[in-house]
N, C-alpha and C positions, 0 to 999 in steps of 0.2 A: 425505473432506475433501481439498481440493486448495489449493495456494498458488501464486498468480501473483506474480512478482517483476518489475516493469517496470524495465528498465535501459537504456532507449532515449532518454533525455532529452538535451538539448543539452550537458550536462556529462558525458556518458558518457566522453568523452576530451577532455582539455585539455592544452595544451603544458606547463602548470605542474605538473599532477598525474599525467598519463598516464591510464590506464584507472581511472576512479573506483572500481569494485568491487574492484579489486586493490590499491588504496592500502594501504600497511602501517599497521595500527593496533595498536600495542603487540605487534608480532611476528606478527600475524595479518592476512590479507587482509580488508579492510573487510566484504565480503559475508559471509564466514564469521563475523566478529565480531558481525554483526547477526543472522544467521539461526540460528546454532547454539544460542545460549542461550535461545531463545524457550521459554516454559513449555509450549506445545503442541507443540514440536518433536518430542518422542519419539513422538507420535501420527501423524507424517508419515513416510512412507518417501521415499527419494531420488526415486523415480519420481512422487511426488505434487507435485513442483515443476515449474512452467512458467516459464521465464525468457524475457523479451522483450528482445532486444538489437537493436542497429542497426549497419549497415555503417559502420564508421569505422576510424580508425587502430588497428591491433592487435586488432580485434574477434574475429578468429579465435583469437587467444591466449586471449581471455576465454571463448569457446565451449569451447575445449579444457579450460580450467580448470574450468568449470562441470560439464562431462561427467565429469571425473575426480573432482570433489568430491562430486557428487550423481549417482552412476551410475544411468542409466535416466531421468534428468530429460528434460523436453521443452524444446526451444529454438525460439523463434519469432524470426526475423530480419527486421527491417524495412529497406527500402532507403533510407528517408528519415525525417526527423523527422515524427512524427505531430502532430496538433493538441492534444496533451496526453496525460497518463497515462491518462485515461478511454479514449481511442481505442487506445492501445498495449495496454491490458488487453483491450479488445474483440477484438483480433487473436488473443489467447491463448485466448479462451473456447471456440473450436472444439475445443480439446483437453481440455475439462473436462466431466465428466458432469453432466447436468442436475439430478440429485436429491441432490447432495452439497453441504454447506456449502463456501463459497469464501472464502479469505483473500487479500486483496491486501496485500502487504508491500512498502513502499517502501524498506525496508532502510537508512533514514537516521537512525534513532533507536535507540540501543542500550539494551536493558532485558531483564530475565530473568523478571520477574513477570507477572501477568496470568492470563487464563483458561487453565487447563491442559487443559480438555476443551470446546472451543467447540461441538462437535457435540452434546454432552449439554445444554449451555445452550439451544441452539436447539430441541432435542427437548422440553425441560421447560417452557420459557417461550414466551410469544407474541412472540418477538423477530424482527424482520426483519434487524437488523444489530447488531453490537457494535463499539465504537470505543474502544480504550484511550486515555486522556488523561493529561496531566501539567500541573502548574501553570506558567504562564508569562504574560508580557505582551509578548513580543517580536513585532513584526509580520512576522517571517520565517516564522512558523508558521501553520497553519490552526486554526480555533477552532470550538467547539461550545457552544451554550447548553444548560444542563441545568436542568430544573424538576421538582421532586418525583421525582427519580431517573431521569427520562427525557430524552433529547435532544429539543430542540424546534426547533433551527436549526443550520445549519453554513455556514461561509464559508471561502473560500480566501484566506489572507493578510490577513484582517481580524480585528482583536482585538475580538470581540463578547462575550468573557467571559474568565475566567482559565483556561479549560479548553482547552489546546492538544492537537491531535491528535498521538498518538505515531507516526503514519505507518503504522498497521496498521488495516485495515478488513475486518471479517468479515461476510459476507452469508449469509443462511440457505440460499440456493441460487441457481442461475443465473437463474431467473425474476426473483427480487428484484433481482439485479444489473442485468439487462438493462432492466427497467422503470425502475430508477433512472437508468440511462444515458439512456434516452429522455427522462426528465424533465429532465435536465441539458441535453440538446440542445435541447429545446423552450423552455427558459428560459435559453439561453446569454447573452442580453443582461444578465441579472441575475447569473448564476453564473460566467461565464467570468472568468479572471484573465489579463490581457494577451493576450486573444484565444484562450486555450487553456482546455480543460476538464480538470479534475482530479478526484481521487477524493472528497475530503472533501465538496464540495457535493452529491455524489450522495446523501448521507444525507437531504437535503431531499426527494428523490424517494421514498425508503423511507418517510419519515413521511407524505408526501402519499398514498401507497398504503394508509395505515391501519395500518402496522406500528409496533410499539414499538421504540425503539432505546435501548440502554443504553451507558454510557461508564464502565467501571471505571477508577478512578484508579491510576496507576502511580507509586509514590513515588520510584523511583530510575531516572530516565531520563538518558541521555547523548546529546543530539542531536549529530550529526556532519555533517549535510548542509550546514550554513551555511558550513563552511570552503571549500566549492566555489562559493559564490554570487558571489564576485568573480573567479572564474577566467576 
Protein backbone atom coordinates (compact mmCIF):
# COMPACT_ATOMS: atom_id res chain seq x y z
CA UNK A 1 0.00 0.00 0.00
CA UNK A 2 1.33 3.41 -0.98
CA UNK A 3 0.22 6.96 -0.19
CA UNK A 4 0.53 9.91 -2.56
CA UNK A 5 0.32 13.33 -0.91
CA UNK A 6 -0.12 16.16 -3.45
CA UNK A 7 1.35 19.40 -2.07
CA UNK A 8 1.76 21.32 -5.34
CA UNK A 9 -1.35 23.51 -5.40
CA UNK A 10 -1.48 27.30 -5.78
CA UNK A 11 -1.53 27.75 -1.99
CA UNK A 12 1.62 25.70 -1.34
CA UNK A 13 3.29 28.98 -0.41
CA UNK A 14 1.56 32.25 0.33
CA UNK A 15 2.87 35.50 1.74
CA UNK A 16 0.36 35.28 4.57
CA UNK A 17 1.06 31.71 5.70
CA UNK A 18 4.40 30.72 4.21
CA UNK A 19 4.68 27.03 3.29
CA UNK A 20 1.25 25.53 3.90
CA UNK A 21 2.42 22.02 4.97
CA UNK A 22 4.70 23.54 7.61
CA UNK A 23 2.13 25.91 9.14
CA UNK A 24 2.05 25.41 12.90
CA UNK A 25 -1.02 23.57 14.11
CA UNK A 26 -1.12 23.34 17.89
CA UNK A 27 2.64 22.93 18.02
CA UNK A 28 2.94 20.50 15.09
CA UNK A 29 3.56 21.16 11.40
CA UNK A 30 0.25 20.78 9.59
CA UNK A 31 1.45 17.95 7.36
CA UNK A 32 2.37 15.85 10.39
CA UNK A 33 -0.83 16.77 12.24
CA UNK A 34 -2.75 15.42 9.24
CA UNK A 35 -0.82 12.27 8.35
CA UNK A 36 0.49 10.90 11.63
CA UNK A 37 -2.86 10.10 13.30
CA UNK A 38 -4.44 8.29 10.35
CA UNK A 39 -5.89 4.94 11.44
CA UNK A 40 -4.02 3.16 8.64
CA UNK A 41 -0.78 5.01 9.31
CA UNK A 42 0.89 2.16 11.25
CA UNK A 43 0.58 -0.03 8.15
CA UNK A 44 2.67 2.40 6.09
CA UNK A 45 6.41 2.78 6.36
CA UNK A 46 8.04 6.16 5.66
CA UNK A 47 9.16 4.86 2.26
CA UNK A 48 5.53 4.17 1.30
CA UNK A 49 4.85 7.92 1.00
CA UNK A 50 5.22 9.86 -2.25
CA UNK A 51 5.02 13.63 -1.83
CA UNK A 52 4.37 15.87 -4.83
CA UNK A 53 5.75 19.38 -4.34
CA UNK A 54 6.26 22.37 -6.61
CA UNK A 55 9.15 24.75 -7.12
CA UNK A 56 8.22 27.84 -5.14
CA UNK A 57 9.54 30.03 -2.34
CA UNK A 58 11.16 27.80 0.28
CA UNK A 59 10.24 24.53 -1.37
CA UNK A 60 13.70 23.11 -0.69
CA UNK A 61 13.06 23.61 3.01
CA UNK A 62 9.87 21.61 2.61
CA UNK A 63 11.69 18.83 0.78
CA UNK A 64 14.31 18.67 3.52
CA UNK A 65 11.60 18.51 6.18
CA UNK A 66 9.72 15.71 4.42
CA UNK A 67 12.86 13.64 3.92
CA UNK A 68 13.70 14.01 7.60
CA UNK A 69 10.18 13.29 8.86
CA UNK A 70 9.57 10.36 6.49
CA UNK A 71 13.01 8.83 5.84
CA UNK A 72 13.12 7.07 2.49
CA UNK A 73 10.00 8.79 1.16
CA UNK A 74 9.81 9.68 -2.52
CA UNK A 75 9.63 13.30 -3.66
CA UNK A 76 8.27 14.38 -7.03
CA UNK A 77 8.92 18.05 -7.84
CA UNK A 78 6.88 19.91 -10.44
CA UNK A 79 8.30 23.02 -12.07
CA UNK A 80 4.89 24.67 -12.53
CA UNK A 81 1.30 24.42 -11.40
CA UNK A 82 -0.51 21.43 -12.85
CA UNK A 83 -4.09 21.49 -14.09
CA UNK A 84 -5.34 20.12 -10.78
CA UNK A 85 -4.56 17.48 -8.14
CA UNK A 86 -5.45 14.68 -10.55
CA UNK A 87 -2.49 15.58 -12.76
CA UNK A 88 -0.17 16.18 -9.81
CA UNK A 89 -0.94 12.68 -8.55
CA UNK A 90 -0.44 11.21 -12.03
CA UNK A 91 3.12 12.51 -11.90
CA UNK A 92 3.69 10.39 -8.77
CA UNK A 93 2.18 7.16 -10.05
CA UNK A 94 5.42 6.25 -11.82
CA UNK A 95 6.81 5.48 -8.36
CA UNK A 96 3.88 3.32 -7.21
CA UNK A 97 3.68 -0.47 -7.78
CA UNK A 98 0.81 -1.52 -10.01
CA UNK A 99 -0.58 -4.24 -7.76
CA UNK A 100 -0.94 -2.39 -4.44
CA UNK A 101 -3.79 -0.28 -3.04
CA UNK A 102 -3.19 3.43 -3.43
CA UNK A 103 -4.16 6.18 -1.01
CA UNK A 104 -4.39 9.80 -2.10
CA UNK A 105 -4.28 12.00 1.00
CA UNK A 106 -4.83 15.72 0.49
CA UNK A 107 -3.79 16.29 4.13
CA UNK A 108 -6.29 19.09 4.68
CA UNK A 109 -8.77 17.38 7.02
CA UNK A 110 -7.60 16.17 10.41
CA UNK A 111 -9.08 12.91 11.72
CA UNK A 112 -7.88 9.70 13.32
CA UNK A 113 -10.70 7.22 12.71
CA UNK A 114 -11.55 5.33 9.54
CA UNK A 115 -10.38 2.06 7.95
CA UNK A 116 -7.33 0.79 9.79
CA UNK A 117 -6.59 -1.85 7.15
CA UNK A 118 -7.66 -0.62 3.69
CA UNK A 119 -5.77 -3.42 1.93
CA UNK A 120 -7.85 -6.02 3.78
CA UNK A 121 -11.06 -4.22 2.82
CA UNK A 122 -10.09 -4.28 -0.84
CA UNK A 123 -9.13 -7.96 -0.59
CA UNK A 124 -12.39 -8.96 1.10
CA UNK A 125 -14.92 -6.82 -0.73
CA UNK A 126 -15.65 -5.97 -4.36
CA UNK A 127 -14.59 -2.38 -3.86
CA UNK A 128 -12.84 -0.14 -6.34
CA UNK A 129 -12.47 2.80 -3.96
CA UNK A 130 -13.05 3.88 -0.37
CA UNK A 131 -13.73 7.53 0.47
CA UNK A 132 -14.12 8.61 4.12
CA UNK A 133 -16.79 11.31 4.55
CA UNK A 134 -18.08 13.67 7.21
CA UNK A 135 -21.32 15.61 7.60
CA UNK A 136 -21.36 19.12 6.13
CA UNK A 137 -23.26 21.49 3.89
CA UNK A 138 -20.49 24.03 3.18
CA UNK A 139 -19.72 24.59 -0.52
CA UNK A 140 -15.96 24.68 0.06
CA UNK A 141 -15.87 20.87 0.22
CA UNK A 142 -16.46 18.11 -2.30
CA UNK A 143 -19.44 15.80 -1.93
CA UNK A 144 -20.68 12.29 -2.64
CA UNK A 145 -24.17 10.87 -2.83
CA UNK A 146 -24.72 7.53 -1.09
CA UNK A 147 -27.55 5.11 -1.80
CA UNK A 148 -27.99 1.79 0.03
CA UNK A 149 -24.48 2.08 1.42
CA UNK A 150 -22.73 2.69 -1.90
CA UNK A 151 -21.49 5.92 -3.50
CA UNK A 152 -23.44 6.79 -6.64
CA UNK A 153 -22.03 10.22 -7.61
CA UNK A 154 -19.23 12.64 -6.71
CA UNK A 155 -18.71 16.31 -7.42
CA UNK A 156 -16.04 18.91 -6.67
CA UNK A 157 -17.27 21.87 -4.59
CA UNK A 158 -20.93 21.06 -5.25
CA UNK A 159 -23.22 20.30 -2.31
CA UNK A 160 -25.06 17.32 -3.80
CA UNK A 161 -25.60 15.64 -0.39
CA UNK A 162 -24.62 15.99 3.26
CA UNK A 163 -21.62 13.68 2.76
CA UNK A 164 -18.47 15.78 2.39
CA UNK A 165 -15.24 14.13 1.35
CA UNK A 166 -12.64 14.00 4.12
CA UNK A 167 -9.92 14.52 1.54
CA UNK A 168 -8.67 10.92 1.47
CA UNK A 169 -9.26 8.65 -1.51
CA UNK A 170 -8.34 4.96 -1.48
CA UNK A 171 -8.14 3.10 -4.78
CA UNK A 172 -7.87 -0.67 -5.16
CA UNK A 173 -4.82 -0.38 -7.38
CA UNK A 174 -3.15 1.80 -9.98
CA UNK A 175 -5.29 0.38 -12.79
CA UNK A 176 -8.44 1.62 -11.06
CA UNK A 177 -6.84 5.01 -10.44
CA UNK A 178 -5.61 5.44 -14.02
CA UNK A 179 -8.93 4.39 -15.52
CA UNK A 180 -10.73 6.87 -13.26
CA UNK A 181 -8.25 9.56 -14.32
CA UNK A 182 -9.02 8.88 -17.97
CA UNK A 183 -12.75 9.10 -17.23
CA UNK A 184 -12.32 12.54 -15.62
CA UNK A 185 -10.26 13.78 -18.55
CA UNK A 186 -12.85 12.52 -21.02
CA UNK A 187 -15.64 14.20 -19.03
CA UNK A 188 -13.72 17.34 -18.08
CA UNK A 189 -16.52 19.64 -19.25
CA UNK A 190 -18.79 18.15 -16.59
CA UNK A 191 -16.32 17.29 -13.84
CA UNK A 192 -13.71 20.08 -13.86
CA UNK A 193 -13.84 22.83 -11.26
CA UNK A 194 -12.58 26.23 -12.42
CA UNK A 195 -10.81 24.55 -15.30
CA UNK A 196 -8.92 22.01 -13.18
CA UNK A 197 -9.46 18.32 -12.44
CA UNK A 198 -9.40 17.05 -8.89
CA UNK A 199 -9.58 13.71 -7.11
CA UNK A 200 -13.15 13.52 -5.81
CA UNK A 201 -14.85 13.50 -9.25
CA UNK A 202 -12.62 10.57 -10.24
CA UNK A 203 -14.95 8.41 -8.15
CA UNK A 204 -17.48 8.74 -10.98
CA UNK A 205 -15.00 6.91 -13.18
CA UNK A 206 -14.55 4.14 -10.63
CA UNK A 207 -18.33 3.66 -10.59
CA UNK A 208 -18.57 3.85 -14.39
CA UNK A 209 -16.08 0.98 -14.59
CA UNK A 210 -18.46 -1.17 -12.56
CA UNK A 211 -16.68 -1.00 -9.20
CA UNK A 212 -18.46 -0.50 -5.89
CA UNK A 213 -17.38 2.49 -3.80
CA UNK A 214 -18.00 2.79 -0.07
CA UNK A 215 -17.83 5.93 2.06
CA UNK A 216 -17.29 5.27 5.77
CA UNK A 217 -18.49 8.12 7.97
CA UNK A 218 -15.87 9.85 10.11
CA UNK A 219 -17.50 11.40 13.20
CA UNK A 220 -14.70 13.69 14.34
CA UNK A 221 -13.20 15.67 11.44
CA UNK A 222 -11.37 18.96 11.69
CA UNK A 223 -11.08 20.60 8.26
CA UNK A 224 -8.14 23.00 8.07
CA UNK A 225 -7.81 23.66 4.35
CA UNK A 226 -10.34 26.46 4.20
CA UNK A 227 -8.15 28.79 6.26
CA UNK A 228 -5.97 29.05 3.14
CA UNK A 229 -8.80 29.73 0.69
CA UNK A 230 -8.56 33.50 0.98
CA UNK A 231 -4.77 33.54 1.09
